[in-house]
N, C-alpha and C positions, 0 to 999 in steps of 0.2 A: 427570241431573236429572229428577225425576218431575214430569210436568205433566198437568193435566186439559184435554182438547182437545175442541172440537166440529168434526166433519167437515163441511165445506161443499160439497165436490164430489169427484168422482173425476177424477184427472188422466189425461193421455194414455197413461201407462204402466200404468194400472190401479190405482194407489195412491190411497187417500183423502187429501185435502189439508185441513189445518186451518191457521188463522192463529195462530202462537205469538207470544210477546213479542219474539222476534228474527227473525220472518219466517215464511214458509211451512214447515209440517212435513208430511212425507210419511209416511202411516201405512198399511202394507200390510193388505189383507184387511178394510178398513173401508168404510162406506157413508155417503152424505150424510145429515145429520141425527143421526148417532150421536155420543154422548158417550163418550170413551175416556180411560183413564189409561195413560200410557206413559212409559218412559225415553226422553228426547230427546237425541240426540247428532248434532251437525252437520246439523240439519234433518231427521233421520230418526227415526221413532218405533220403539222396540224394546220387546219384552215388553208388547205391547198388551193391555189388559184392556177389554172392552166393558162400559161402565156402563149405557148406554141404547141398546139395539139398535134398528135401523131396522125398520119393518114390512115392508120389502122384503127383509129378510135371510131366507135359506132354508138348510136343512141341505145341505151339500155331499154329492155322491154318492160321491166317491172317498175311501177310507180313508187315502190318502196326502196329501190336500189340506191345505195350510198349510205342509207341509214341502217337498213336491215343487214345483219352480218351473215346471212345465209349464202350469199354470192359475193365473190370478190373480183370476178373477171368478166362480168357481163358487158363491159364497155369495150371489149377487144374483139376485133373481127375474127371470124371463125378460123380461117386458115392459119394465121400466126398463133392464135390461141392453141389450136391442136398441135402445132409444131412445138410450142413451148412445153406442152405436156410430154411429148416425145423426148425433148431435150432433158427433162427432169429425170427420166429413166436412164438416159445415157450418162448423166452426171452421177447418179447413184451407183451405176456399174463402174464408172471410172474410179470412184473412191476405193473400190475393191480391186482395181487393176484388171477389170474384166472388159474384154472387147467382144461384141456380138452384134449381129444384125438386129436393129430396133426398127420394126415396121411402122408405117404411119399409124397414128392414133385412130382407133375406131370411134366414130362419133355416135351420139345418141340424139334422138329428136327432142325438142322442147315438149313439155307437157307429158313426159313419159314416166316420171318417177311415181311409183305406186306405194311408196312408204315414206312417211315424214314424221318427225318428232316435233310436236307443237307445245311450246311452253304456255302455261296459263297463269295469269295474275288477275287481281281485282283492279278494274279501271277506276278513274277518278269519280265516275258516276255510280260506282258500286257493282257494275255488271262484270262478268267474266270476259276477259279478252284473250284471244289466242294469237300467237305469233312466234317470232324468232328473236334471239338476242341481238341487240344493236352491236355494231362493230366495237371490239375491245371494251365491252361494257356488260353489266348485268341487267341493264335496262331492257324492257321488252318493247319490241316494235310490233304493233298490231298489224296483222296481214289480212288483206281482203282479196288480193290477187297474187298469183304466183305462176310465172311462166314455166317453172321447172316441174311442178307437181301435175299429176294426172288431173284433168279438169273435174273428174268425178270427186276427187278429194276436195278440191277448192269449193265445189258447189255445196259440200257438206259442212263447211266451216261454221255457218250460223247455228246449225243443229248441234255440232260438236261443242260450241261455246255453251249451249244450254246443258249438255251432258256434264261439262266441266264444272258448272256451278256447285254441284254437290261435293266436289273434291277440294273446295276452298273452305271447308268447314273450320279447320284449325288455322289460326293466324300464321303458324310456322310452316304450313304446307306450301310447297312450291311444285305443283303438279306438272307433269309432262305427259301429254297424250301421244302415244306411239300408234299412229294410224296406218293401217295397211289395207289396200284394195285387194280383195280376193275374188275368186270365182263366184262366191255366194254373198258378196257384199262387204261392208266395212268391218274390220276387226280392230278394236281399240284396247290397248293395254295401258294402264295408268301407273306411273311411278311418281315418287317424290311426295307422297302423302305422309304427314307426320304420324309416327306410330308409337312414340314413347308415351304419349298421353292416352293410348288405348286404340289408336287407329280410327278408321271411319266408323261413325256411329251407325246403328241399325236404321235410324231415320234417314241419314244421308245416303246409305246404301239403297234404300227404297226410292229415294228421289233420283239417284243415278240410274237405277233400273227402269224407272218410268220414263226418264229422258232418253234412255237407250232405245226403248220401244218406240217412242215418238220419232226418233231419228232413224228407225229401221236398221239398227246395227245388227250385224250377224252375231257379234259377241262383244261383251264388255268384261274386261278383267282388271284386277288390281294386283300389280307386281306378279303377274303370272297365274294368279288364282281367279278362276272364273266367277264373276258376279251373276251374269245372265248370258245364256246362249240361245238365240232364236234359231240359228242355223250354224252348222259346223263350218267354219271358214276353211276353204280348200284352195289348193294351188296345183297347177299342172307342171310336172317335171317329165319332159319327154312323153312316153306313152302312159304315164301314171298320173292319177289324181290323188293328192296326198292331203290329209287333214293337218292344217298348220297348228303347231302348239301355241298356246297363249304366251305371248311375249317371245316367241321363237324367232330365230334368224331367218331372213329372206333377202336375197339380192334386191337392191333398191329399184333397179330398172330392168324390165323383162328383156329389152333389146340388148342390154349389156350382158345379161346372163346368157342369152342365146349365142352371142358372139364368143363368149368364153367357153361355153359347152361345145360349140361347133369345133373350135380349135383343139380342145382336149380330146374329143372323140376321134378327130382326124389323126391325131398324133399316136393313138394307141391301137389303131387298126392292125389286125394280125396277131395281137397278143392273145394267148390262150386263157389268161386270167389277169384281172386288173384289181389293184387296191385303190380305194377311194378314201383318203384320210382327211379328217375334219369334214366329214360328209354332210353334217347337218341333217335335214330331213330328206335329202336325196336329189338335189338339183343336178348334180353330175352323175349320181349313182344310176338312176334309171336310164338315161341315154346311153351310158356305158354298158349297161346290162342288155341292151339290144345287140351288142357285139360279142360279149364274153361274160363268163361268171365274174362276180364282183365280191370282194371282201370290203365291207364298208364299216368305218369306225369313227366314233365321235364321242366327246365327253358329255354331251347333252343327253340325259336319259329321255326327256320328252321328245327330242329330235329323233332319236333312234326308235322310239315307240311309234312316232308318226311314219317313219320310213317303213317299219314292219307292217303297219296298217296298209300302206301303199302297195307293198309286196303282195299282201294277201288279196288285194283287189285287182291286181294287174295280171293280164295273161300275155303270153307270147314273148316273155323275156327270159334271159338266162338266169340261173340261180344267184341269189344275193344272200350273203352271210352278213348279218348286221350285228355289230358289237358296240355296247356302251362302255367306253374306256377313256380315261383321262390321258390323252396323248402327250401332255406336258410332263406329268409325273410318271407315267408308264408308257413310254413310246413303244410302238410295235418293233420287235427285234427281227433280224433276218429270219429266224426260225418261224416267227409268227407270220411272216410274209412269204413263206416258201410257196413256190408255184406261181407267184405273181410276176408276170413278164413286163408289166408296166405299172407305174404308180402315179396316181393323181393326188395332189394335196392342195388344200385351200384353207390355210390357217388364218387366225385373226391377225390384227395389225402387228402384234408382237413377233410374228413369224413362228418358226418351228425348228430352231437350231438343233435341239436334242433329237427330234424325230428325223430330221434331215441327216444327221450323223449316222443313223442306222441304215440308210438306204444303200450306201456303197457295198455293204456286206450281203445284199440280196442278189438274186440272179436277174433282176430287172434290167432290161436293156434301154428303157426309156422312162423319163420322169417328166410329168407336167406339173408345174408349180403355178398356182393362181394366187395372186397377192394383191392386197389393198395398201401396201406400204413398200415402195421401191427400196427404201433404206434397209429394212430387215430382209427383204428378198435378196438384195445384193450380198448381204452377210451370209445368208444360207446358200446362195449360189456358189460362193467361194468355197464352201465345204464340199459341195458336189464336184466342182471343177478340180480341186486339189486331189480328189479321190479318183479322178480319171474320166469324169463325165465331160461332155462338150455341150456348151450352151449354143444350141442351133439358132434360135430366134426368140425374140421377145416382142409381144404385141401390146402396146398400151391401150387401155379402154377408158373412155371418158364417162364412166358411170355417174360421177357426181358433177353434173353440168355446171360450168361457170364457177367452180371452186378450185382450190389448189390441189385437191386430192387426185391421185392417179392410181388406177388399177392396172393390172397387167396379167398376161398369160405367157409363160415361158416354157419352152420345150428343150429338154436335155436328152442326149443319147450317149451310148458308149458301145 
């Protein structure tokens, strides 16, 4: 059914929302105030025609925009786009009846993302193609340009496609290349390879290794298991240079990481000991250790091993105690956190409600919570507030440029 709609706002997933005769209608790639004509099916607008464009509409930078599902807000001017991300944090807090100062969103530059996940499929002509999923579809959009990614990643796409060829050996394989730019070059971990039939053959492994050498990759791994390593991939965390584990976690944008670290370090100044929970390989740990001794804990064994290697090679920092511990199943109790006057935690998207519940029983006067999900953050923030903490301020960080994802850094005190 064709309808003329007026977009009133942008929803949490980045789609414009209009009120239709049968309820809300979600219209992708639209902006508040726009009038559109579209085919409406089950509350979603398709074949959208912009009749009255918003003055905040801008020309997208990517030639793939609109088909590629990697970005959803590239058509929005910078200022209202960043304010929308700030508002998403306010709304998440409001759902938990939390009022706090939400600072302006920290922007990141285009071409700054050092980590991308490229899906691989066999094209109509038989060659391997790399790209991202189309909007609301399993179809792959081949990507040749990307204004979000570090230009060094984009320049490597043709060589990475040749590396990907070997991983299409089995017809049921749907490989994804997790590509990271490190201090020593590209690190590539491949997932999605069919294993029930025996996994990658020795012949395919050799082809992958040869293509890796031709592409000058630092390392090529399969689901975390190294196939070949020409150079140890390394990253810098504050004063430390740390070996990155194969398939290990790393913040996507260095500028976003720096903004979050800067705020965490400023918030814990004066503490005699700091805990860094969900520490990974040490993005926050090492900068914190320039100020005070740190207790660092994470459920990733390889991450903790990398952190320990960084400790051994770094001089001029305070002592770091590193523990491999599943903080979901075995959260650190107040006894474990004794002596910690400040606590930093950076959990995954699911949040850390059980670990958060342990923090009020400690002597910590401050908590810094880094989150990639405002909804689970607000839930956990409510636990701290109900226990007597005050949420001083929240800073949104636009780590995932032109997407609906919002990261944040929050500072609590008591």
